[in-house]
N, C-alpha and C positions, 0 to 999 in steps of 0.2 A: 564514561564512554561505553557505548554499546559494542560488544565484540562483533566483528564483522562475520556474517554468516556466509554460507556457500551459494545460496540461491537468491535470485532477484525477486523482490516483491512485485506482483503483477499490478499493483495499484500505484505505488510511489516510485518504482524503479530502483530503489536502494537495495543493496545486497545485505539483507537482514534476516532472511528466512533460513533457519537451520535445516528444517525437514519439510519439503513441499507436500502439500495436500494433507497436512496433519492438524489443520484447524488452529495453527499457531497465529497469534495476533502480532502484526508488525508494530514495533514500538515507534516507528517513524510516522505512519499514517493511520494506524489502528484498523487496517483491513485484516479480516480473519481469512487465512488461506484455506479456502474450501475447495480448491481445485479449479477455480475459475481461470480462464485463459484469455489471452488477447484476441483469440479467434471468436470468443463469445462475449464481446463487449456489451452487448445490449440484452443479455439474458440476466434476469434478476437473480442475485445470489440469495439463497435462503438464509445463510448465516449472517450476511451483512444487510439484508433487506433493501438492497439497491442494486443497480447495475454497476458493472466495473467501469463503464464509460462515465457514469455520473460520479462515482467515487474518485476517479482520476481527475476529473474537472474540479471537484471540490478540493482535492489535495492541492492542486496548483493554485487555487484561489485563497484557501484559508489554512493549509498545512495539515489537514486531517480529512478523513472521509466524510465527516459532517460536523456541524457546530458542536454537538454534544461530546465529540471526541477530542476537541481542541485542547482541553485541559489534561488529557490522558496521554498525549504523545510527547516525545522528547522535543526539546527546544531546537531552534535552528542552529545554535552554536554547538549543541551536542551531536547533531547530524553532519556537521561541517567536515569531519574527518572520514565519513563513510563513503564508500565507492557507490557511484550512481551512473548508470548508462541509460539515458533517455530513449524510450521507444516511441515512435510516432503513433498517435491516435488519430486516425482520419475521421473527419466529421462528415 
């Protein structure tokens, strides 16, 4: 099981990030925490090569920021015990 972190991942909304803005990769969705925020959903992340909005949509659809990361993230059963608070993404 992944130890629960203190901060919420901006992509998947799970509390897995130990140190914000430190380029830590979330084990749940594979988003690299480059300092992106919900206020900048449509700005392309240099680290992740996509927008946060696109990554959030992808996570909801396939469980990772993109198809190439699916095999790199934890399973649904491994994330079942983690805290998650969904934040709205307005389209």
